[in-house]
VEXDREN-863557 format. One record per residue (C-alpha): x, y, z; residue in three letters; chain. Coordinates in steps of 0.02 Angstrom, whole numbers, plus 50000, padded with zeros to 5 digits. Layout:
BEGIN
+-------+-------+-------+------+-----+
!  east ! north !    up ! type ! mol !
+-------+-------+-------+------+-----+
!     X !     Y !     Z !  Ala !   A !
...
+-------+-------+-------+------+-----+
% end
This chain:
BEGIN
+-------+-------+-------+------+-----+
!  east ! north !    up ! type ! mol !
+-------+-------+-------+------+-----+
! 49276 ! 49185 ! 51322 !  Met !   A !
! 49325 ! 49104 ! 51174 !  Glu !   A !
! 49499 ! 49069 ! 51099 !  Leu !   A !
! 49466 ! 49154 ! 50920 !  Thr !   A !
! 49406 ! 49290 ! 51038 !  Thr !   A !
! 49560 ! 49302 ! 51154 !  Val !   A !
! 49683 ! 49296 ! 50991 !  Val !   A !
! 49586 ! 49444 ! 50907 !  Ile !   A !
! 49604 ! 49559 ! 51073 !  Leu !   A !
! 49780 ! 49505 ! 51075 !  Val !   A !
! 49816 ! 49562 ! 50906 !  His !   A !
! 49735 ! 49709 ! 50923 !  Val !   A !
! 49830 ! 49748 ! 51094 !  Met !   A !
! 50004 ! 49701 ! 50982 !  Trp !   A !
! 49962 ! 49809 ! 50846 !  Ile !   A !
! 49904 ! 49969 ! 50944 !  Val !   A !
! 50060 ! 49958 ! 51023 !  Arg !   A !
! 50182 ! 49926 ! 50865 !  Met !   A !
! 50076 ! 50058 ! 50801 !  Tyr !   A !
! 50118 ! 50213 ! 50925 !  Phe !   A !
! 50305 ! 50128 ! 50981 !  Lys !   A !
! 50369 ! 50152 ! 50808 !  Asp !   A !
! 50456 ! 50328 ! 50818 !  Pro !   A !
! 50432 ! 50383 ! 50621 !  Phe !   A !
! 50245 ! 50353 ! 50519 !  Tyr !   A !
! 50359 ! 50227 ! 50445 !  Gly !   A !
! 50357 ! 50019 ! 50432 !  Met !   A !
! 50272 ! 49977 ! 50583 !  His !   A !
! 50142 ! 50114 ! 50575 !  Ser !   A !
! 50085 ! 50078 ! 50399 !  Ile !   A !
! 50082 ! 49891 ! 50418 !  Tyr !   A !
! 49962 ! 49925 ! 50601 !  Ala !   A !
! 49838 ! 50041 ! 50515 !  Leu !   A !
! 49812 ! 49932 ! 50364 !  Ser !   A !
! 49795 ! 49774 ! 50505 !  Ile !   A !
! 49657 ! 49879 ! 50575 !  Ile !   A !
! 49582 ! 49951 ! 50414 !  Leu !   A !
! 49581 ! 49790 ! 50325 !  Leu !   A !
! 49572 ! 49651 ! 50476 !  Val !   A !
! 49479 ! 49723 ! 50616 !  Phe !   A !
! 49375 ! 49842 ! 50532 !  Val !   A !
! 49261 ! 49711 ! 50447 !  Pro !   A !
! 49310 ! 49617 ! 50598 !  Leu !   A !
! 49200 ! 49759 ! 50690 !  Val !   A !
! 49066 ! 49758 ! 50556 !  Tyr !   A !
! 49033 ! 49554 ! 50543 !  Asn !   A !
! 49010 ! 49549 ! 50737 !  Ile !   A !
! 48889 ! 49703 ! 50763 !  Phe !   A !
! 48813 ! 49736 ! 50572 !  Leu !   A !
! 48858 ! 49608 ! 50451 !  Leu !   A !
! 48846 ! 49443 ! 50524 !  Lys !   A !
! 48902 ! 49334 ! 50375 !  Glu !   A !
! 49042 ! 49205 ! 50434 !  Tyr !   A !
! 49136 ! 49146 ! 50600 !  Glu !   A !
! 49297 ! 49175 ! 50630 !  Ala !   A !
! 49421 ! 49039 ! 50620 !  Thr !   A !
! 49563 ! 49043 ! 50736 !  Val !   A !
! 49692 ! 48948 ! 50639 !  Gly !   A !
! 49681 ! 49117 ! 50513 !  Ile !   A !
! 49680 ! 49250 ! 50675 !  His !   A !
! 49817 ! 49142 ! 50745 !  Leu !   A !
! 49911 ! 49145 ! 50585 !  Ser !   A !
! 49876 ! 49353 ! 50569 !  Leu !   A !
! 49952 ! 49383 ! 50768 !  Leu !   A !
! 50113 ! 49276 ! 50718 !  Ala !   A !
! 50125 ! 49371 ! 50570 !  Gly !   A !
! 50115 ! 49530 ! 50666 !  Ser !   A !
! 50234 ! 49488 ! 50798 !  Met !   A !
! 50350 ! 49446 ! 50681 !  Leu !   A !
! 50353 ! 49616 ! 50582 !  Val !   A !
! 50377 ! 49707 ! 50746 !  Gly !   A !
! 50540 ! 49612 ! 50767 !  Val !   A !
! 50611 ! 49675 ! 50620 !  Val !   A !
! 50719 ! 49833 ! 50662 !  Lys !   A !
! 50727 ! 49986 ! 50530 !  Thr !   A !
! 50854 ! 50111 ! 50537 !  Asp !   A !
! 50769 ! 50271 ! 50534 !  Tyr !   A !
! 50937 ! 50373 ! 50604 !  Asn !   A !
! 51006 ! 50326 ! 50422 !  Ala !   A !
! 50874 ! 50428 ! 50315 !  Leu !   A !
! 50844 ! 50557 ! 50458 !  Leu !   A !
! 51038 ! 50610 ! 50433 !  Gln !   A !
! 51040 ! 50587 ! 50247 !  Leu !   A !
! 50902 ! 50727 ! 50250 !  Leu !   A !
! 50980 ! 50829 ! 50357 !  Lys !   A !
! 51181 ! 50823 ! 50298 !  Asp !   A !
! 51163 ! 50803 ! 50113 !  Val !   A !
! 51145 ! 50964 ! 50019 !  Leu !   A !
! 51083 ! 50945 ! 49823 !  Ile !   A !
! 51139 ! 51064 ! 49733 !  Ser !   A !
! 51042 ! 51194 ! 49648 !  Asn !   A !
! 51065 ! 51149 ! 49470 !  Lys !   A !
! 51014 ! 50949 ! 49510 !  Leu !   A !
! 50853 ! 51044 ! 49604 !  Met !   A !
! 50817 ! 51138 ! 49466 !  Asn !   A !
! 50835 ! 50982 ! 49366 !  Leu !   A !
! 50711 ! 50895 ! 49479 !  Leu !   A !
! 50593 ! 51028 ! 49463 !  Met !   A !
! 50596 ! 51022 ! 49286 !  Leu !   A !
! 50548 ! 50834 ! 49297 !  Leu !   A !
! 50430 ! 50869 ! 49391 !  Ser !   A !
! 50334 ! 50986 ! 49306 !  Leu !   A !
! 50370 ! 50898 ! 49142 !  Ala !   A !
! 50290 ! 50735 ! 49211 !  Tyr !   A !
! 50138 ! 50828 ! 49291 !  Thr !   A !
! 50104 ! 50925 ! 49124 !  Leu !   A !
! 50097 ! 50749 ! 49022 !  Val !   A !
! 50007 ! 50665 ! 49166 !  Met !   A !
! 49883 ! 50816 ! 49154 !  Leu !   A !
! 49877 ! 50779 ! 48971 !  Gly !   A !
! 49843 ! 50590 ! 48956 !  Phe !   A !
! 49712 ! 50606 ! 49085 !  Gly !   A !
! 49614 ! 50753 ! 49003 !  Ile !   A !
! 49606 ! 50659 ! 48819 !  Ser !   A !
! 49573 ! 50491 ! 48913 !  Gly !   A !
! 49714 ! 50391 ! 48912 !  His !   A !
! 49780 ! 50424 ! 49077 !  Gly !   A !
! 49754 ! 50251 ! 49162 !  Tyr !   A !
! 49934 ! 50173 ! 49105 !  Ala !   A !
! 49998 ! 50307 ! 49220 !  Leu !   A !
! 49923 ! 50291 ! 49378 !  Arg !   A !
! 50063 ! 50207 ! 49449 !  Phe !   A !
! 50189 ! 50305 ! 49394 !  Pro !   A !
! 50104 ! 50468 ! 49452 !  Thr !   A !
! 50134 ! 50382 ! 49637 !  Ile !   A !
! 50340 ! 50393 ! 49601 !  Gly !   A !
! 50326 ! 50561 ! 49529 !  Phe !   A !
! 50226 ! 50614 ! 49700 !  Phe !   A !
! 50331 ! 50552 ! 49808 !  Ser !   A !
! 50479 ! 50642 ! 49710 !  Leu !   A !
! 50395 ! 50791 ! 49730 !  Ala !   A !
! 50319 ! 50781 ! 49911 !  Ile !   A !
! 50508 ! 50731 ! 49965 !  Leu !   A !
! 50570 ! 50878 ! 49890 !  Met !   A !
! 50447 ! 50978 ! 49962 !  Met !   A !
! 50475 ! 50954 ! 50124 !  Phe !   A !
! 50683 ! 50956 ! 50113 !  Tyr !   A !
! 50678 ! 51120 ! 50016 !  Thr !   A !
! 50562 ! 51178 ! 50163 !  His !   A !
! 50710 ! 51126 ! 50276 !  His !   A !
! 50823 ! 51215 ! 50183 !  Phe !   A !
! 50724 ! 51375 ! 50115 !  Arg !   A !
! 50872 ! 51477 ! 50158 !  Glu !   A !
! 50973 ! 51388 ! 50015 !  Leu !   A !
! 50822 ! 51354 ! 49904 !  Tyr !   A !
! 50739 ! 51499 ! 49925 !  Gly !   A !
! 50532 ! 51461 ! 49902 !  Arg !   A !
! 50575 ! 51321 ! 49796 !  Arg !   A !
! 50451 ! 51197 ! 49913 !  Tyr !   A !
! 50300 ! 51310 ! 49870 !  Leu !   A !
! 50344 ! 51250 ! 49681 !  Ala !   A !
! 50348 ! 51068 ! 49736 !  Phe !   A !
! 50180 ! 51087 ! 49854 !  Phe !   A !
! 50086 ! 51160 ! 49688 !  Ala !   A !
! 50164 ! 50995 ! 49576 !  Leu !   A !
! 50110 ! 50882 ! 49709 !  Ala !   A !
! 49938 ! 50957 ! 49722 !  Leu !   A !
! 49925 ! 50967 ! 49538 !  Leu !   A !
! 49959 ! 50782 ! 49537 !  Gln !   A !
! 49831 ! 50725 ! 49678 !  Leu !   A !
! 49715 ! 50817 ! 49590 !  Leu !   A !
! 49753 ! 50738 ! 49431 !  Gly !   A !
! 49741 ! 50586 ! 49482 !  Phe !   A !
! 49573 ! 50590 ! 49602 !  Phe !   A !
! 49485 ! 50680 ! 49445 !  Phe !   A !
! 49557 ! 50606 ! 49291 !  Leu !   A !
! 49652 ! 50450 ! 49338 !  Leu !   A !
! 49565 ! 50372 ! 49470 !  Trp !   A !
! 49474 ! 50199 ! 49426 !  Thr !   A !
! 49414 ! 50035 ! 49525 !  Gly !   A !
! 49534 ! 49979 ! 49664 !  Phe !   A !
! 49599 ! 50183 ! 49669 !  Gly !   A !
! 49554 ! 50193 ! 49873 !  Arg !   A !
! 49720 ! 50123 ! 49912 !  Leu !   A !
! 49825 ! 50197 ! 49791 !  Leu !   A !
! 49732 ! 50365 ! 49848 !  Leu !   A !
! 49766 ! 50322 ! 50014 !  Phe !   A !
! 49932 ! 50283 ! 49959 !  Gln !   A !
! 49976 ! 50478 ! 49930 !  Phe !   A !
! 49918 ! 50501 ! 50103 !  Phe !   A !
! 50034 ! 50370 ! 50169 !  Thr !   A !
! 50181 ! 50433 ! 50054 !  Ile !   A !
! 50152 ! 50620 ! 50133 !  Thr !   A !
! 50128 ! 50577 ! 50315 !  Val !   A !
! 50303 ! 50457 ! 50309 !  Phe !   A !
! 50400 ! 50599 ! 50254 !  Phe !   A !
! 50317 ! 50743 ! 50341 !  Ala !   A !
! 50339 ! 50619 ! 50489 !  Ser !   A !
! 50551 ! 50668 ! 50471 !  Phe !   A !
! 50513 ! 50844 ! 50512 !  Tyr !   A !
! 50380 ! 50841 ! 50630 !  Leu !   A !
! 50402 ! 50864 ! 50845 !  Ala !   A !
! 50271 ! 50789 ! 50875 !  Lys !   A !
! 50231 ! 50635 ! 50777 !  Ile !   A !
! 50147 ! 50526 ! 50902 !  Arg !   A !
! 49999 ! 50657 ! 50931 !  Val !   A !
! 49983 ! 50642 ! 50723 !  Val !   A !
! 49958 ! 50462 ! 50724 !  Lys !   A !
! 49854 ! 50466 ! 50889 !  Phe !   A !
! 49721 ! 50600 ! 50762 !  Val !   A !
! 49748 ! 50474 ! 50614 !  Ile !   A !
! 49691 ! 50337 ! 50731 !  Ile !   A !
! 49541 ! 50460 ! 50773 !  Leu !   A !
! 49496 ! 50469 ! 50557 !  Thr !   A !
! 49480 ! 50316 ! 50539 !  Ile !   A !
! 49271 ! 50317 ! 50532 !  Pro !   A !
! 49301 ! 50450 ! 50422 !  Leu !   A !
! 49425 ! 50372 ! 50299 !  Met !   A !
! 49305 ! 50210 ! 50288 !  Val !   A !
! 49165 ! 50319 ! 50265 !  Gly !   A !
! 49222 ! 50427 ! 50135 !  Val !   A !
! 49286 ! 50264 ! 50037 !  Gly !   A !
! 49121 ! 50193 ! 50030 !  Gly !   A !
! 49058 ! 50367 ! 49977 !  Ala !   A !
! 49188 ! 50359 ! 49824 !  Leu !   A !
! 49134 ! 50197 ! 49772 !  Arg !   A !
! 48934 ! 50192 ! 49812 !  Tyr !   A !
! 48908 ! 50378 ! 49751 !  Glu !   A !
! 48720 ! 50371 ! 49826 !  Glu !   A !
! 48735 ! 50376 ! 50002 !  Gly !   A !
! 48789 ! 50490 ! 50130 !  Ser !   A !
! 48949 ! 50466 ! 50230 !  Ile !   A !
! 48858 ! 50421 ! 50378 !  Arg !   A !
! 48740 ! 50287 ! 50280 !  Gly !   A !
! 48913 ! 50211 ! 50204 !  Ile !   A !
! 48959 ! 50187 ! 50411 !  Leu !   A !
! 48776 ! 50103 ! 50448 !  Glu !   A !
! 48747 ! 50016 ! 50312 !  Thr !   A !
! 48930 ! 49947 ! 50256 !  Gly !   A !
! 48874 ! 49994 ! 50083 !  Gln !   A !
! 49008 ! 50039 ! 49958 !  Gly !   A !
! 49166 ! 49959 ! 50073 !  Met !   A !
! 49159 ! 49790 ! 49984 !  Gly !   A !
! 49370 ! 49813 ! 49973 !  Ser !   A !
! 49365 ! 49869 ! 50129 !  Ile !   A !
! 49255 ! 49725 ! 50203 !  Leu !   A !
! 49267 ! 49584 ! 50098 !  Val !   A !
! 49434 ! 49516 ! 50070 !  Pro !   A !
! 49436 ! 49456 ! 50253 !  Leu !   A !
! 49288 ! 49361 ! 50200 !  Lys !   A !
! 49367 ! 49292 ! 50052 !  Tyr !   A !
! 49506 ! 49236 ! 50180 !  Asn !   A !
! 49368 ! 49126 ! 50284 !  Glu !   A !
! 49309 ! 49059 ! 50103 !  Leu !   A !
! 49467 ! 49007 ! 50037 !  Ile !   A !
! 49516 ! 48918 ! 50204 !  Tyr !   A !
! 49349 ! 48836 ! 50213 !  Ala !   A !
! 49360 ! 48768 ! 50028 !  Gly !   A !
! 49525 ! 48691 ! 50037 !  Leu !   A !
! 49454 ! 48600 ! 50198 !  Gln !   A !
! 49304 ! 48530 ! 50109 !  Ser !   A !
! 49387 ! 48524 ! 49934 !  Glu !   A !
! 49286 ! 48623 ! 49838 !  Glu !   A !
! 49458 ! 48701 ! 49773 !  Ile !   A !
! 49616 ! 48655 ! 49730 !  Lys !   A !
! 49785 ! 48713 ! 49817 !  Pro !   A !
! 49881 ! 48837 ! 49666 !  Leu !   A !
! 50040 ! 48744 ! 49741 !  Tyr !   A !
! 50146 ! 48934 ! 49696 !  Gly !   A !
! 50074 ! 48975 ! 49556 !  Ser !   A !
! 49998 ! 49139 ! 49594 !  Ser !   A !
! 50178 ! 49193 ! 49656 !  Phe !   A !
! 50259 ! 49156 ! 49497 !  Leu !   A !
! 50135 ! 49242 ! 49415 !  Ala !   A !
! 50176 ! 49426 ! 49529 !  Ser !   A !
! 50361 ! 49384 ! 49491 !  Leu !   A !
! 50317 ! 49381 ! 49309 !  Leu !   A !
! 50209 ! 49543 ! 49299 !  Phe !   A !
! 50312 ! 49658 ! 49185 !  Phe !   A !
! 50276 ! 49509 ! 49040 !  Ile !   A !
! 50127 ! 49581 ! 48939 !  Pro !   A !
! 49999 ! 49425 ! 48911 !  Arg !   A !
! 49984 ! 49446 ! 48728 !  Gln !   A !
! 50160 ! 49383 ! 48720 !  Phe !   A !
! 50101 ! 49242 ! 48840 !  Trp !   A !
! 49932 ! 49185 ! 48832 !  Pro !   A !
! 49960 ! 49070 ! 48942 !  Glu !   A !
! 50063 ! 49136 ! 49098 !  Lys !   A !
! 49991 ! 49109 ! 49268 !  Pro !   A !
! 49877 ! 49241 ! 49347 !  Val !   A !
! 49882 ! 49348 ! 49489 !  Gly !   A !
! 49795 ! 49274 ! 49639 !  Phe !   A !
! 49649 ! 49413 ! 49626 !  Gly !   A !
! 49585 ! 49334 ! 49456 !  Lys !   A !
! 49596 ! 49141 ! 49513 !  Thr !   A !
! 49477 ! 49182 ! 49651 !  Met !   A !
! 49369 ! 49279 ! 49512 !  Val !   A !
! 49379 ! 49070 ! 49444 !  Ala !   A !
! 49334 ! 49029 ! 49591 !  Trp !   A !
! 49187 ! 49140 ! 49661 !  Tyr !   A !
! 49135 ! 49230 ! 49500 !  Met !   A !
! 49182 ! 49128 ! 49350 !  Pro !   A !
! 49046 ! 49220 ! 49246 !  Asn !   A !
! 49182 ! 49362 ! 49271 !  Tyr !   A !
! 49319 ! 49295 ! 49248 !  Tyr !   A !
! 49327 ! 49364 ! 49051 !  His !   A !
! 49311 ! 49550 ! 49133 !  Thr !   A !
! 49446 ! 49658 ! 49202 !  Glu !   A !
! 49345 ! 49600 ! 49371 !  His !   A !
! 49462 ! 49557 ! 49511 !  Ser !   A !
! 49447 ! 49502 ! 49688 !  Leu !   A !
! 49567 ! 49510 ! 49859 !  Ala !   A !
! 49575 ! 49413 ! 50006 !  Gly !   A !
! 49713 ! 49474 ! 50121 !  Leu !   A !
! 49879 ! 49411 ! 50081 !  Tyr !   A !
! 49844 ! 49246 ! 50204 !  Leu !   A !
! 49700 ! 49213 ! 50082 !  Gly !   A !
! 49846 ! 49189 ! 49941 !  Glu !   A !
! 49983 ! 49091 ! 50033 !  Val !   A !
! 49831 ! 48970 ! 50097 !  Ile !   A !
! 49765 ! 48961 ! 49938 !  Gly !   A !
! 49937 ! 48923 ! 49874 !  Asn !   A !
! 50016 ! 48790 ! 50010 !  Phe !   A !
! 49850 ! 48739 ! 50087 !  Gly !   A !
! 49822 ! 48735 ! 50304 !  Leu !   A !
! 50029 ! 48740 ! 50268 !  Trp !   A !
! 49986 ! 48908 ! 50231 !  Gly !   A !
! 49933 ! 48954 ! 50406 !  Leu !   A !
! 50135 ! 48926 ! 50451 !  Trp !   A !
! 50215 ! 48969 ! 50294 !  Ile !   A !
! 50097 ! 49148 ! 50308 !  Gly !   A !
! 50188 ! 49220 ! 50446 !  Pro !   A !
! 50378 ! 49190 ! 50379 !  Ile !   A !
! 50332 ! 49271 ! 50206 !  Leu !   A !
! 50266 ! 49429 ! 50298 !  Ile !   A !
! 50442 ! 49431 ! 50400 !  Phe !   A !
! 50558 ! 49404 ! 50258 !  Leu !   A !
! 50448 ! 49526 ! 50147 !  Leu !   A !
! 50503 ! 49669 ! 50294 !  Phe !   A !
! 50662 ! 49602 ! 50317 !  Lys !   A !
! 50701 ! 49627 ! 50103 !  Ala !   A !
! 50617 ! 49799 ! 50160 !  Leu !   A !
! 50697 ! 49848 ! 50306 !  Ala !   A !
! 50874 ! 49835 ! 50187 !  Gly !   A !
! 50821 ! 49955 ! 50076 !  Ile !   A !
! 50836 ! 50111 ! 50154 !  Pro !   A !
! 51006 ! 50072 ! 50231 !  Lys !   A !
! 51110 ! 50229 ! 50183 !  Met !   A !
! 51254 ! 50172 ! 50079 !  Lys !   A !
! 51258 ! 50307 ! 49978 !  Tyr !   A !
! 51272 ! 50490 ! 50077 !  Ala !   A !
! 51209 ! 50582 ! 49914 !  Asp !   A !
! 51060 ! 50583 ! 49785 !  Phe !   A !
! 51074 ! 50384 ! 49762 !  Leu !   A !
! 51016 ! 50398 ! 49963 !  Gly !   A !
! 50875 ! 50519 ! 49897 !  Phe !   A !
! 50848 ! 50379 ! 49771 !  Met !   A !
! 50831 ! 50235 ! 49881 !  Arg !   A !
! 50731 ! 50348 ! 50009 !  Leu !   A !
! 50595 ! 50399 ! 49875 !  Ile !   A !
! 50588 ! 50195 ! 49836 !  Val !   A !
! 50573 ! 50133 ! 50006 !  Phe !   A !
! 50434 ! 50271 ! 50055 !  Ala !   A !
! 50338 ! 50181 ! 49885 !  Ile !   A !
! 50345 ! 50009 ! 49944 !  Phe !   A !
! 50307 ! 50078 ! 50117 !  Leu !   A !
! 50146 ! 50140 ! 50042 !  Ala !   A !
! 50116 ! 49992 ! 49950 !  Gly !   A !
! 50104 ! 49882 ! 50121 !  Ile !   A !
! 49927 ! 49913 ! 50121 !  Ser !   A !
! 49897 ! 49826 ! 49940 !  Asp !   A !
! 50010 ! 49670 ! 50006 !  Phe !   A !
! 49896 ! 49655 ! 50160 !  Val !   A !
! 49731 ! 49680 ! 50053 !  Trp !   A !
! 49781 ! 49578 ! 49917 !  Gly !   A !
! 49923 ! 49485 ! 49907 !  Gly !   A !
! 50102 ! 49491 ! 49816 !  Thr !   A !
! 50013 ! 49513 ! 49614 !  Phe !   A !
! 49939 ! 49677 ! 49662 !  Val !   A !
! 50096 ! 49748 ! 49769 !  Tyr !   A !
! 50234 ! 49706 ! 49669 !  Phe !   A !
! 50160 ! 49766 ! 49496 !  Ser !   A !
! 50118 ! 49930 ! 49600 !  Arg !   A !
! 50258 ! 49959 ! 49681 !  Ala !   A !
! 50392 ! 49905 ! 49539 !  Cys !   A !
! 50285 ! 50028 ! 49418 !  Ile !   A !
! 50272 ! 50184 ! 49545 !  Ala !   A !
! 50471 ! 50147 ! 49604 !  Ser !   A !
! 50532 ! 50078 ! 49414 !  Gly !   A !
! 50450 ! 50205 ! 49293 !  Ser !   A !
! 50552 ! 50344 ! 49404 !  Leu !   A !
! 50722 ! 50270 ! 49427 !  Leu !   A !
! 50696 ! 50232 ! 49228 !  Leu !   A !
! 50667 ! 50417 ! 49201 !  Thr !   A !
! 50831 ! 50475 ! 49307 !  Phe !   A !
! 50938 ! 50334 ! 49217 !  Trp !   A !
! 50885 ! 50400 ! 49041 !  Leu !   A !
! 50919 ! 50600 ! 49095 !  Ile !   A !
! 51082 ! 50524 ! 49166 !  Gly !   A !
! 51134 ! 50449 ! 49002 !  Lys !   A !
! 51120 ! 50612 ! 48916 !  Lys !   A !
+-------+-------+-------+------+-----+
% end
C-alpha cells in the first residue's frame, strides 16, 4: 500500500474519531465535516470517477498534521451550557431583541425584493444566529417567555428563505451551509442524543453534495450530479488547485506571495476604491495564475487553506499550515470563555457560533473569505447593539 494511501486512511480515521468524540456539534465536529466534504469527497471522485491528478503525500501529511493539532485544542462547552441554563434575560430586553430581529428581517426582505440585497448576505448570517439562539433559549424558558420562541422561529425562517430566494449568489452554497451549521450548533445544547444527530448528518452527506451541485447546475438531477460531478466544482476543485499550486511552485511556474494574501485578509475592510493597489486575496491571485482572462471580473477560486499557505511560503507551507490552523483554533477556543454571565455572554456565544460556522470557509478558501465573511456577519450585529446602547 502506498504511503499516500496510508496517510489518507489515517486521516479518515482521525477525522471520524474527532467528529463523534466532540460532545456537542461544535468546533471539532464542524471542522471534521468540512474536511469530509472538501477533502475526502473530492478524493473519492478523483480516485473512482474523475481522475485528474495524483494525490501528493506531502499535502496529505500536512493536512493530517493540521487535523491532529486541531484535535488537541480544548473548548469549554460547559461554560456555554451554564450560560444558557443560568442567565435570564429580562422580558424588556427580550422584546427589544425580537423587535430588532423583526426590523432587520423587514429591511433584508425589502432590499432583496428591490434587487439590492447583495450587501446584506453576510449580516443576515449574524441576525439569523441571534434569532436561532433566542428561539432555542426562549423555548427552554417558555414558562417565563411564553410563546416568543414561535416569533423567533418565524423570523429565522423568513431570513433563511429571504437569503435563499433573494440574496443567494455565487459561492453561496457554503453560506447556506452555515444556516444549517449554526442551527445544529445551538440545538446541540438542548438535544439529549447529539451523537445520533451527528450520525444522521453523516448519512445525508451524499444528499448535501447532490443538492449543492443541483443549486449550481439547474439542469441535472441529484442522482446525475452525484454520478458526473457536474455543478460540484466548488466542492471538488479546491483540493485539485491545492495540488496545482504545489506542483507549480516546485516547477517555478508560479512565484510565492510571501504573505501578501494574508495582508489582504487583514485589510479586507478597506474599500479598494480608496486604495487601488491594495493586496488581493488568495482567491483572486489564483484567478491570475489559472484564469487570467477572468481577472478583471468578480470571479474567484479556492484552493483550501493549505493551498494559500503553500502559495505564500512555498514548500515551507507544508510545515506552516498545520501551525496556522492550530493557532486559529486556539483563538476560537478562547472566545466562549465565560467572562460575562449576562447578555454580553450571549453576544460572545453568537460571535463564537458565527466564526465556527465559517470554518468551512477557511478550509475551502483560506483567510480572506473566512475573515471577511465572519467579521462582517458578527460585526454588523455587534455594531447594531452598540448603536442601540448609545441611544
